N, C-alpha and C positions, 0 to 999 in steps of 0.2 A: 132553553136548553134543546128540546124538543123540536122547535122551530129552525133553530139553527141548523141541526142535523139534517132536517127535512130539506132545508133550503140547499145545502152542501150537495146532498144526493141528486137534487133536481138539475142544479147547474152542471153537476158532471156527468148527468146523464145526457143533457142537452149538448153541452161542449165538447165531451169526449165519445159519446155515445157508448157509455159501458155502465152497467150496473154493478153493484157490490156483490162478491161472492157469498159473503154470510154478514148478517147483521146481528149485533146484540144490544140488549140494554133498554130497548123502547120502553118496556114495561116499568123498570124501575124509577124513571122520572129524576135519576141522578147522572146518568152517563148512558152514552151510546158509542158503538164502536162499528164503524163502516169498514168492511176488508175488501179491499180491490185487488188482493194479489200482492204485488209489489208495493203498494201502499195502504196503509191502515189509518184511518182517520179516528181519533177520539174526541168526544164532546162530552166535557164534564161539568158539573156545577162546582162551585168552589171548593165545597168540602169534600167531595169525592176527589177532585185534582190534587189537593193538599193531602190526602190519604194515600193514594195509589203513586204519586210522585215520579210519574213517567220521565219526566225530563232528567231525572237523576239517573234513573235506569238507563236511559239511552245514551245519556252522556258517557256513560260507563263502559259501554260497548264498543268493541273496534268497528270502524268503518269498513263498509265493504262496497266496491263499485262495482258494477255490471253495466255491461253494454245493452240497451233497450232499444228495440226497433218496433216501430208501429206500422 
């Protein structure tokens, strides 16, 4: 799980030249959150993913679309 999060962070830095605004969960060994402002990446182990059930939470939220220029 940690290796996956590290690789995601590395590739985003290489491809998009940005670093996360904030990072959480590295010490727990169960989940990592990488906050890039407009995008938050969650990497969970299976037990934590079932517990937090973010898919259900996000599916219930209304969609908002914004224009993003880079």
